[in-house]
N, C-alpha and C positions, 0 to 999 in steps of 0.2 A: 478416571485415569488421567494423570497429569504427566506431561513430559517436558522437561526443561531443555532448551536448545541454546547453549551459550553462543554469543556472537562469534567467538573464535572458531566455531565449528562450520561457519559458512564458507562457501567457496570465495575466491578472491581473484579479481582481475585488476592489474595495475599497469597501465600504459602511460605514455607521456602526458596525456590530457584527461585521462579517466581513471578514477579509483572506484571500483565497483565490488560490492559484496553480495553474494548470491545465497539466498535461503534455500533454493532448490537448483537442481541441475540446469545449467544455462551456458550456452556457448561452449568454450573450451573446458569449463568445469562440468564434469559428468560423474554422477553417482547413481547407478541403477536402483539403489535403495532409497533415493531421495529425489523423486521426480515431481511430487506434488503432495498436497494435503487436501484430499477430496477435490473440490472444484478450484481450489487455490493453487495455481500453477507456478507463478513467479512472484517473488518479492526481491527486487534488486535495489540496494541502497547505493546510489550513484553520487559521486562528487565530480562535477565537470569543470574543467579549468576555464578561465575567462575567455570568451570569444570562440570557444570550441564546442563541438557537439556531433550529433549523428546526422549525416546527410540523408537525403530521401531514400527510404527503403520500404519494402512491402511487409504487410502482415495479413493473415487470414484467420478467420474463425476463432477470435479471441476477444474478450472484453479487457481493454487496457486502461488502467486507472493510474493517473499521475498525481502525486501528493508532494508538493514542494515544502521542504523544511526551512530553507533559507535561500535568498537570492531570487533570481527570475529566470524562467525557462521560456524560450520562444518556440512556438509550435506552428507548423504549416502542413497542410495535407492536400490530397488530390480531390477532396470535396470542395476546396476553396476556403476552408477554415484557416484562420490565422489569429494568433493570440499570444499574449505574454502572461504566463501563469506565475503567481506569487503565493506566498503563504496566506491561507485563508480562502483559497479557491481550489476546488477539486475539479479535475478534468477526466473525462471518459471518452474513449473511442471504441465503438463497435467495429472491429475490423471486418467481420462478416465475410462476404464472398471476395473481398479484396480491397485494400486501401494502401496508399503510399503516404508516408509522412516523414518530416524531419524535425529534429529537436536540437536547439542550440542554446548555450548560455547567452542570455540577452546582454550581459554585462561584459565590458572589456577590461574590467578591473577586479571583479570579485567572483569567486567560484559560486556555482549553484549546487545545492545539496537537496536531493529528492529521493523519494521511493517510487519506483515504477512497479505496478502490480498487474498481474495477468490472472484473469479468472476464466475458466473454460465455460462457454455459453451452453445453454440447454438445447440449442439448435445450431446446426451449421448452415452456411449459405445465406445468412441474414443480410439485408441491405446495410452497407456501411453507414455509420453516422457518427456525429461528434456532439459532445455536450460539455459544458462547464457550468459551475454554480458556486457562488460564494456561500460559505457556511458560517453559522453563528452557534456559539455554545449556549446551551440552556441548562443551568444547574451543572455545569462542568462537562456536558456531553453534547456531541453534535453528530447527527446522522449524515454521512457523506454520500453513500451509494446504497441503492435498494431496488428490488423489483418494482416496476412502475413508478420509480422516482418519488416515493412518498415524502411528504413534508419538505419539498424543495431539493431533495437529494438528486444526484444524477442517477440515471436508470441503468440497472444491470439486467441483462437477459439470462438470469440464473437466480435460483432460490438462495440468495446470499445478501448479506448486509455488511457494510463497513461503518464503524463508528470511530470517532476520535474522542478520547477522554483525557481531560486535564485534571491533575491533582496538585494542590498547593498546600503549604503549611502543614505537611504531614497528615493531610486529610484522609479519611477512610470512606470508601464507597463500596456498598454491597449491591450486587446485581443478581437477580434470580436467573438461572439458566434452565433451558429445556434439555432434559437428559437425552432426548432423541436426536439432538443436534450436536455439531462439532464446532469447536471454537479455537481460534488461533489469536494469540496476543503478541504484538510486536512493540517493543519499547523504543520510542523515537527520541526521547529526551529524558535525562535524569535517571533515577533508580526508583524501584517500587517493589514492595512485597505483594506477591500475587498468591493467594491461598497459602501463605506462610513460606513461599519460595522467593528469595531476593533476586531480582533481575536488574541488570544495568542496561544502558543504552546499547541497542543492537541485539540484545537477547530476545528470545521468543519462548512462548509456552503454549502447548496444546492442551485442551481439556475435552474429554469425552466422558459421557455418563456422569458429569458433575452437576450438582443441583444449585450451586451458588458460586459466585465470583466475589472475592474479597480483596480489594485493592487498598494499599496503604502507601502513600507517597513518602519518600525519604530523602529530603523534605518535600521535593516536588517531582512531578514526572508527567510526560505526555505519552499516550498509549494509543495504538490502533487495535481495535477489536474486530475480528472477522467472525461473523455468525453464519455458519454453513450447514447445508442440508446433509 
């Protein structure tokens, strides 16, 4: 079963310093029929104006992953962690029993463009923690996040994996799928045919009980693949 979710169907928040598109109910955007996709609770595509951002605020019982598409995001939290995240680095916070953090555009001149992703953990009340890791593509694919942090990925407290996939020169990639698992694809750049469905930047596709994923870049694309229990 395949379901195409066009970018235009997402919720939208636009204030002076923030342009945010919501794949699921978030903040003032509420749709009781669009609360999550299995353990995937939030995908917000945010563009934050230069020098602006989110002041210190709390989170609990959520795995929060940040994937920067362009620019630089400055992070600080109540664990004492502080870092500037740029493309090529994945960041994960386990909010657990409670954490405070802030996120600001590190630049005074350029916007920062990012995806913030929330995944519901398999346990509540976990100790809060922070991780970041640089990732590298091997044959066009990089594992960003996984249980136990396999292969240098950041750790998720959930039976879920996140991959980044790059396609160039109209390349084709075929990936075997487990029919017992659920998959969400988010297009972060370009356009791509996914199992004969043409997707553009911001579009998403869900796959359930599918045996194979066939990706054809048109002519190039960057994709996030979520592999969920």
